N, C-alpha and C positions, 0 to 999 in steps of 0.2 A: 504494500500500500503506499502511495506517496505521502509526502509529508502535507501536501494540501489536502490529500484526503484524511489522512490523519487528523488535521486540524477541525476537518469539516464535521468528522466522528465526534470528537470530543465536545464541539460546540453542541451537537445535537443532544449528546449524554448530560450536559451541562444543562440546557433548556429542558429536557425530560425530567430530571431530579430536582430542577427548581420549581418546577410546574408543581410535582408531586409534594413537595415540601411547604408550597403555599395551601393546597388543599389541605392537608395535615394540620397546618396552621391555626385554622378556624379564625383569623383575623385580618388576611390578608398580607401578611409581612414575613419576611424570614431576615436572617442574617447571612452574609456573605462568608463569615467564619463559620457557621452551621453547614452551609451549601459544600464549601472546600472539604470540609471534614468528612462527609457523608461521600464524597467523591474521590476522597484521599487525593486532592490535589493541594497545592500551594496556592495560598490566597492570591498571589500575584500571577499566577495563571489563569486565574477569573479575567483579570483586567487585560489579558491578551484579546480576549474575546469581547469584553462589555467595558465600557468607559466607566460605567456607574451601576448600582442596582437598578434605578428608574430605567436605563436602558435596557437589562435585562428584563425588566418585567413587560418592556413593550415588546420586545422581540419573541416573549411567549406568547402574547396576543396576538403578534404578526403571524406566529407558526399555527396557533390555533385557527386564526383567519383563513390559512392557506388550506388548512386540513379539511375545513367546511366547504370551500371552493373546489377542492376535488371531490367531495362526496356530491356536491350538486352538479359535478360534468358527468354524473353516471347517466347514460341514454336509454332509459326505458320509457313506459308509461307515463303521462303527466300525473297521474292520480297517487303514482309512487313517489315523484317527485315532491310533490306537496306533503306527503304522508313523512318523508324525510326532514323537510323544512322545519317541522313541529318536533321531530322525535329529536332534533340535533339540541334543541334546548332543554327536553323532558328527558333524555335520556341521562345526561348527567348534569342536571340542574345547579349543584353546587358550583362546577367549573363555568357554567353559563352566566351564573350571578356574579361569583367573584371575580371573573375576567372584566366583566361589565362596570365593576364597582372600582377597581383598579384603573382601568382605561378613563373612567371620568375623572378619577383623581389627578391621574396624569396631566390629562388635558387642562384642567384646572388650575392646577399649580406648579408645574415642571416647565422649564426653559431648555432651550438647546436640542431637542429632540424633533423639530421640524421635518427634518429628511425622512426619519422613521416613520411619523405620523403619516407624511406624503405616502409612503410606502404601503402602510396599512390601509389608509382611503382608496388609493390606486386598486389594491386587490380586491377591497370591499365593493368598489364599485362594479369590477368584472363580475363578482359573484351577483350584485343586485340583477344585473343585465339577463344572467342565466336564470334567476328566479323569477323575473319578469315573464319571460320564455316559458317557464313551467307553468306559471301559474295563468298566463293566457291561454296556453295550450289545454289547460283542464276546464277553464271556462268555456272554450269552444266547443270541448268534448261535451260538455253538458247542455250546452246552448243555453246559458246563462245571461242574463242582462245584469249581473254583478260586475261592476268595473275593476279592472285588475288593481288600481291602487286601492279600493275599499277592500279588496280579497286580501291582497297584501297584508295590509294595516290589520286585518281579523286575524290573520294567522300569526302575526309578530306580537298582538296583545293575548292571544289565547298561549302562544309559547311562553311568553315571559310571566303572565300569570300563573301558568300551570308550574314554570319552573320555581317562580315564588311560592307557591303551595307546597310543592315536593321537598323545597329545601327549609321549610319551616319547621323547626322542632315542636312550636307549639300545636300546629294543625296536625302534623304527623300521628299525635295520638288519635286524633279522630277520624282518620283515612283507613280505608279499607285496603286492600292490596294495591301495590303501586302499579302494577302494570296493568290492572283492570281500569285505573283513572286514567293511564297514558293512553290506552285504546279508545277511551270514551271521548277522551279531548281531540284525538287524530279524526274519529269518526264523525264528530261534530264538524270539523272543519271541511272534511271532504263532501259533507253532505249540505254545508250553508248553500253552495251555488242553486241547489235545487229548489231553494225556499224564494228564488226570486223567479221573476216572469221569464218562460222561454220565448225564443223567437222562431219564427217558422223555417222548416229546412231551405225555404228559396230566398231566403232573407240574409244579407249581409250587414252585420252590426258593426260598425268602426268604433273601435275602443281608443278614443280619445285620450284619456288617462294614459294607456300604455304609452301611446307617441310620446305623450309629454314626459314621462317619466324617463323613456329612453333618450329623448333629447336633453334634458337635464342632466343625466349621467353624461351624455358625450362632452356637452358643454364644461361640466366639473372636472373631466379628465382632459380635456384640452389645456382648461388652466392649470392644471397641476403640472403637464408637462412643460408650459411655458416658464413657471415658477421657478426661481431662485432661492435654495434653501442654504 
């Protein structure tokens, strides 16, 4: 293995271990000393990969976003794609909630990470375009008049709310089986388009919301490419 591959492999191990420690911490914070101890590395070695703990956290979030993007690139039926969108938040609710909290904290208080935030938002916009395609295709299959924008918003609301419920130690005392709740939430979202008026087979419905969303993402992506960080 070349030195470059060794460097990348070590970096992946650092990110994976840091994420594990974050999930185990319960408070969204770890020390670099504890991370170095777990990896049996000198603390200085960590700084060869990350300039600060905040950069490490943001790289974990970018890595998670890349993983979600790859999952959403699976090319099967639209209904399966919609189900995966919801499961991404419900399968590991602690991770989804924790990384969102860390991102909000970094965005509000940290400086000097503009380039990495730009990388994160660029990946997220690419994933957004893929999600728009999946949602639009499912609505078309169901011949539903529900707009792409409203359906996406409903999916995110259900996923975020469900993750909060599954992640709450208080509400967990009153829940039944977690797998049946996940299934119920996914089924509600898959069936939601059927509650809106359907259009006739010979009709063509122009989803203006979808086009506006795509244009907005393209505009933001172009602005990002031309930005100087």
